[in-house]
C-alpha positions in Angstrom: 5.3 -24.0 30.3 5.8 -22.9 33.6 3.3 -22.0 36.3 4.6 -18.1 35.9 4.0 -18.4 32.0 0.4 -19.6 32.4 0.0 -16.9 35.1 1.2 -14.6 32.6 -1.4 -15.3 30.2 -3.7 -15.3 32.8 -2.9 -11.8 33.6 -3.9 -11.4 30.0 -6.9 -12.5 29.9 -8.2 -11.1 33.9 -7.6 -7.9 31.9 -10.2 -8.0 29.4 -12.5 -9.7 31.3 -12.1 -6.5 33.3 -12.2 -4.0 30.8 -15.1 -5.9 29.5 -17.3 -5.3 32.5 -16.4 -1.7 32.4 -14.0 -1.3 35.0 -11.6 1.7 33.8 -8.9 1.0 32.0 -6.2 1.9 34.5 -7.4 0.4 37.2 -7.7 -3.0 35.2 -4.0 -2.8 34.1 -2.5 -1.9 37.8 -5.3 -4.1 39.5 -4.2 -7.4 37.2 -0.4 -6.6 37.2 -0.5 -6.5 41.0 -2.6 -10.0 41.5 -0.9 -11.8 39.3 2.3 -10.4 40.1 2.2 -11.0 43.9 0.9 -14.5 43.7 3.9 -15.7 41.1 6.6 -13.6 43.1 5.7 -12.0 45.8 6.2 -8.4 47.0 10.2 -8.5 46.0 8.9 -8.3 42.1 7.4 -4.6 43.0 10.7 -3.1 44.6 11.7 -2.0 41.3 8.1 -0.1 40.6 9.2 2.9 42.5 11.7 3.8 39.9 10.1 2.8 37.0 7.5 5.6 37.6 9.9 7.8 38.8 11.4 7.5 35.4 8.0 8.1 33.9 7.1 11.1 35.9 10.4 13.0 35.2 10.7 11.7 31.7 11.4 15.2 29.7 9.4 14.2 26.3 6.5 13.4 28.3 6.3 17.4 29.5 4.7 18.0 25.9 1.6 16.0 26.6 -0.2 18.9 28.7 1.3 21.4 26.8 0.1 19.9 23.3 -3.5 19.3 25.2 -3.4 23.0 26.2 -2.7 24.3 23.0 -5.6 21.6 21.3 -8.5 22.5 23.7 -7.6 26.3 23.5 -8.1 26.2 19.9 -11.5 23.7 20.4 -12.6 26.2 23.4 -12.2 29.6 20.6 -14.8 28.2 18.1 -12.0 27.9 15.6 -13.6 24.5 13.6 -16.5 26.9 12.9 -15.2 29.3 11.4 -13.0 27.1 9.4 -16.0 24.7 8.6 -17.9 28.0 7.2 -14.9 29.4 5.4 -13.3 25.9 3.6 -16.7 25.3 2.6 -17.4 28.1 0.3 -13.9 27.6 -1.1 -15.3 23.9 -2.3 -18.6 25.0 -2.5 -18.9 24.8 -6.6 -17.7 20.9 -6.5 -20.1 17.9 -6.2 -18.8 16.6 -3.2 -17.1 20.1 -2.0 -18.4 19.8 1.4 -17.4 15.9 2.2 -13.4 17.8 0.7 -13.9 20.9 3.2 -15.0 18.7 5.8 -11.4 16.5 5.3 -9.3 19.6 4.9 -11.0 21.1 8.2 -10.0 17.6 9.8 -6.7 18.1 8.6 -6.4 21.5 10.2 -7.8 20.7 13.1 -6.1 17.6 13.8 -2.8 19.3 13.1 -3.9 22.5 15.5 -5.7 20.2 18.1 -5.4 16.3 18.1 -8.4 16.1 20.1 -10.9 13.6 18.1 -13.7 13.9 20.4 -14.0 17.6 20.2 -13.4 17.5 16.3 -16.2 15.1 15.8 -18.7 16.5 17.9 -17.9 20.4 16.4 -18.1 18.7 12.7 -21.5 16.8 13.5 -23.2 19.5 15.0 -22.2 22.2 12.4 -21.9 19.9 8.7 -24.1 16.7 9.6 -27.6 18.5 9.6 -26.9 20.8 6.6 -25.7 17.9 4.7 -28.2 16.1 5.3 -30.3 18.8 4.2 -28.7 19.2 1.2 -29.3 15.7 -0.1 -25.6 13.9 1.0 -26.6 9.9 2.3 -27.0 9.6 6.1 -24.5 7.2 6.0 -21.7 8.6 3.6 -22.2 12.0 5.9 -21.5 10.4 9.1 -18.5 8.0 7.5 -16.9 11.5 6.8 -17.1 13.4 9.3 -16.1 10.3 11.6 -13.1 9.6 9.1 -11.8 13.0 8.8 -12.0 13.7 12.9 -9.7 10.6 13.3 -6.7 12.3 11.5 -5.5 13.6 14.1 -4.2 10.4 15.6 -1.7 10.3 12.8 -0.9 13.9 11.8 1.3 15.3 14.1 1.7 16.7 16.8 0.2 13.7 17.9 -0.4 12.0 21.3 0.1 8.8 19.5 3.1 9.7 18.4 4.6 10.7 21.5 4.1 7.8 22.9 4.9 5.5 20.3 8.6 7.0 20.2 9.0 6.3 23.7 8.2 2.8 23.2 9.7 2.8 20.1 13.4 4.5 21.3 12.8 6.9 18.2 13.0 10.8 19.3 9.8 12.3 18.7 10.7 14.4 16.1 11.4 11.7 13.6 8.1 9.9 14.3 6.7 13.8 13.8 8.5 13.9 10.5 7.7 10.2 9.5 3.7 10.8 9.9 3.6 13.8 8.1 3.7 12.3 4.6 1.5 8.7 5.6 -0.9 11.4 7.4 -1.6 14.0 4.2 -1.8 10.8 2.1 -4.5 9.4 4.4 -6.3 12.3 3.9 -5.5 12.9 0.2 -7.4 8.8 -0.4 -10.3 10.3 1.3 -10.4 13.4 -1.3 -9.7 11.3 -4.1 -12.7 8.9 -3.0 -15.1 11.9 -2.5 -14.2 13.3 -5.8 -14.7 10.0 -7.2 -17.9 9.0 -6.0 -18.9 12.9 -6.8 -18.2 12.4 -10.3 -19.8 9.0 -10.1 -23.0 9.8 -9.0 -23.2 13.6 -8.4 -26.7 13.8 -7.0 -25.6 12.1 -3.5 -23.4 15.3 -3.3 -24.5 18.5 -5.3 -22.5 21.6 -4.9 -23.7 24.6 -2.2 -26.3 26.6 -4.4 -25.0 29.3 -6.4 -27.5 31.7 -4.6 -25.9 30.7 -1.2 -22.2 30.9 -2.3 -23.1 34.7 -4.1 -23.6 36.2 -0.1 -19.8 36.2 -0.3 -17.6 37.6 -3.1 -14.2 36.5 -4.1 -12.4 39.4 -2.2 -14.2 38.9 0.8 -13.7 34.9 0.8 -10.2 35.7 0.2 -10.0 37.9 3.6 -11.9 35.2 5.1 -9.3 32.9 4.3 -6.5 34.3 5.3 -7.8 35.7 8.9 -9.9 32.5 9.3 -7.2 30.0 8.1 -4.0 31.8 8.8 -3.4 31.7 12.2 -4.2 27.5 12.8 -2.0 27.0 9.9 1.1 29.0 10.8 0.9 28.0 14.3 1.2 24.1 13.5 3.9 25.2 10.8 6.2 26.8 13.7 5.3 24.5 16.0 5.9 21.0 14.0 8.9 23.3 11.6 10.6 24.0 14.4 10.9 20.1 16.2 11.7 18.6 12.2 14.0 21.4 11.8 16.2 20.7 14.8 15.5 24.1 16.2 13.5 23.2 19.1 13.0 19.8 21.2 9.2 18.6 21.5 8.8 19.7 25.0 9.9 23.7 23.8 7.6 23.5 20.6 4.8 22.4 22.6 5.0 25.1 25.1 5.5 27.8 22.1 2.3 26.4 20.7 0.1 26.7 23.9 1.9 30.4 24.3 1.0 30.7 20.4 -2.9 29.2 20.9 -3.6 31.7 24.0 -2.0 34.3 21.6 -4.3 33.9 18.6 -7.6 33.4 21.2 -6.7 36.7 22.3 -6.3 38.1 19.0 -9.7 37.2 18.1 -10.9 39.2 21.3 -12.3 35.6 22.9 -9.6 35.4 25.8 -11.6 35.5 29.0 -10.8 34.1 32.2 -13.5 31.4 32.4 -12.7 30.2 28.9 -8.8 30.0 30.9 -10.7 28.0 33.5 -12.3 25.6 31.5 -9.4 24.9 29.1 -7.3 24.3 32.3 -9.5 22.0 34.0 -9.6 20.0 30.5 -6.5 19.8 29.9 -5.9 18.8 33.5 -8.0 15.8 33.3 -7.0 14.4 30.2 -3.5 15.0 30.8 -3.9 13.0 34.5 -5.8 10.4 32.5 -2.9 10.0 30.3 -0.7 9.6 33.0 -2.5 7.5 34.8 -2.6 4.7 32.2 1.4 5.4 31.7 2.1 4.8 35.5 -0.1 1.5 35.5 1.2 0.3 32.0 4.8 -0.1 34.0 3.2 -2.2 36.5 1.8 -4.7 33.8 4.9 -4.4 32.2 7.2 -5.1 35.0 4.8 -7.9 35.9 4.6 -9.4 32.6 8.3 -9.6 31.9 8.6 -10.9 35.8 6.7 -13.6 34.9 8.4 -14.5 31.9 5.8 -13.2 29.5 8.6 -11.8 26.7 9.8 -15.3 26.3 6.4 -16.8 26.3 5.8 -14.2 23.2 8.9 -15.0 21.4 7.8 -18.7 21.2 4.6 -18.3 20.1 6.5 -15.9 17.2 8.6 -19.1 16.5 5.4 -20.1 14.6 4.8 -16.7 12.8 6.4 -16.4 9.0 9.6 -13.6 9.6 10.0 -10.1 7.9 7.0 -8.3 6.0 4.8 -11.6 6.7 5.0 -11.2 10.5 4.4 -7.5 10.6 1.2 -8.2 8.5 0.2 -10.7 11.0 1.0 -8.3 13.9 -0.8 -5.6 11.7 -4.2 -7.8 12.0 -3.8 -8.5 15.5 -3.7 -5.1 16.1 -7.0 -4.1 13.9 -8.5 -6.9 15.8 -7.6 -5.6 19.3 -8.9 -1.8 17.9 -12.6 -3.6 18.3 -12.1 -3.4 21.4 -9.5 -1.5 23.0 -8.7 2.1 22.8 -5.3 3.0 21.0 -3.3 4.3 24.4 -4.2 0.3 25.8 -3.0 -1.2 23.1 0.1 0.5 22.7 1.1 0.0 25.9 0.2 -3.4 26.8 0.2 -5.1 22.9 3.2 -3.7 21.6 5.9 -3.7 24.2 5.1 -7.7 24.1 5.6 -7.8 20.4 9.0 -5.3 20.3 11.4 -7.5 20.9 10.5 -10.0 17.9 10.5 -6.9 15.6 13.7 -5.8 17.3 15.5 -9.5 16.5 14.0 -9.1 12.8 16.1 -5.8 12.2 12.5 -4.3 11.0 12.8 -0.5 10.9 11.5 1.0 14.1 10.4 4.5 12.4 8.1 2.8 9.7 6.9 0.2 12.3 5.8 3.6 14.1 4.2 4.9 11.4 2.3 1.5 10.3 1.0 0.5 14.0 -0.1 4.6 14.5 -1.9 4.1 11.1 -3.9 1.4 12.4 -4.3 2.3 15.9 -6.3 5.1 14.0 -9.1 2.8 12.9 -9.6 2.0 16.8 -11.6 4.7 16.9 -13.8 4.2 13.8 -14.1 0.0 14.1 -17.7 -0.9 15.4 -19.1 -1.7 17.9 -16.6 0.5 20.3 -15.1 2.8 18.5 -14.9 6.0 20.2 -15.4 8.6 16.8 -18.7 6.7 16.4 -20.1 7.1 20.3 -19.1 10.8 19.7 -21.2 11.3 16.5 -24.0 9.4 17.9 -24.2 11.6 20.5 -24.7 14.9 18.8 -26.6 13.7 15.9 -29.9 14.2 14.6 -32.7 12.1 15.3 -33.5 9.7 12.2 -29.9 9.0 12.2 -29.3 5.7 13.9 -26.4 3.8 15.1 -26.7 1.2 12.3 -26.2 4.2 9.5 -22.7 5.3 11.7 -21.5 1.9 11.5 -22.3 1.5 7.9 -21.2 4.7 7.0 -17.6 4.3 8.7 -17.0 1.1 7.1 -15.7 2.4 3.4 -13.3 4.5 5.2 -11.9 1.9 7.2 -11.0 0.3 3.7 -9.7 3.7 2.8 -7.5 3.3 6.0 -6.5 -0.1 4.8 -5.2 1.3 1.5 -3.1 3.8 2.7 -1.7 1.2 5.4 -1.0 -0.9 2.3 1.1 1.9 0.5 3.0 2.6 3.3 3.8 -1.5 3.4 4.4 -1.2 -0.3 6.2 1.8 -0.1 8.2 2.2 3.2 9.6 5.6 1.7 6.3 7.2 2.4 7.3 6.7 6.1 11.0 7.2 6.0 12.2 9.4 3.7 11.5 12.8 5.4 13.3 11.5 8.4 16.4 10.2 6.2 16.1 13.7 4.0 16.3 15.5 7.4 19.0 13.6 8.3 17.6 11.5 11.2 
């Protein structure tokens, strides 16, 4: 190997070392790229950097990121989740495992409406975990359901993961949103079936809500609350996703309508205030700035890695790997392992571009590959020791719930995620049918 290729390997190694010692992601990416790129080529390599940064900050599609973040934060700050949990919990309350099913349903709705994993898990943990434990749910089962439900927003559109994957893979955001609909709902269905099966096998683990508590609301009152509480966020999500998938609006335009719709919804509930708007604006700015900082830093890394011949090095490494689906499976395994230590955005912008030429050469369907990557990236939120969902829940868990309880609780749901991934691998039409039906 040439000296520059050794530098490319050293750059990746240094990036991991900086992450492990606690240096922020964006700084780690940019620093290693600048240092190793300068050693290999001097400053001339980075003459192309301004145009690449300009391409990121002027990308029309990326404008959808702060708008979707605003929509999600607005709905999260409005205490939407509290009412959803109460209403849906009563709808399924007479079933063994009904609270578990309700938590998954709330995860689907909040995932589609907000897509903010941390907010969803913290809210579910605060509102449902003490209740689940009081009703006799095992600590491991209760924590696993909450963590799994909270991460559904990473694959159910609109999702920042899908927006960035669309850019990396060269597909439209609408295509990725359409492709992710069925796999996301399939994963939720796998969770629900597993919960109901366990409840039928061992009903004492997941008892129904007591009849006295359910009797506090009549069926008519419950239906009115379902319409009032569940209807608006569902309508907002359908309008946003429907306009994108139906070709009526571009993702950025639909995101703007979603942000406006969220404000209207919160105003209609009487909760819109200057303080709330101020909190939402600050949270949106912080989240969006973090995402764009990493995007810009990733341009530096990509430029240095390609300049040092890293692409050719990866191509030669893949000559040892079987082609077709076997190669894709090995790649997914690598992505899963990286998810133990890295966040999805680092994997997306560092690992995926390195191996993408290999899949392009094989003629792999980019939409199918993108959904598989999205499903695998979702597991990075659940996998110990650094899964963010585990940290979020531990921060709000009541005394007596240990980190080990949470780690053990998510393991069955990680296995269920692998089942969903296997279904998409065996039946690619789960991901490709809807885009093809629309004509994309």
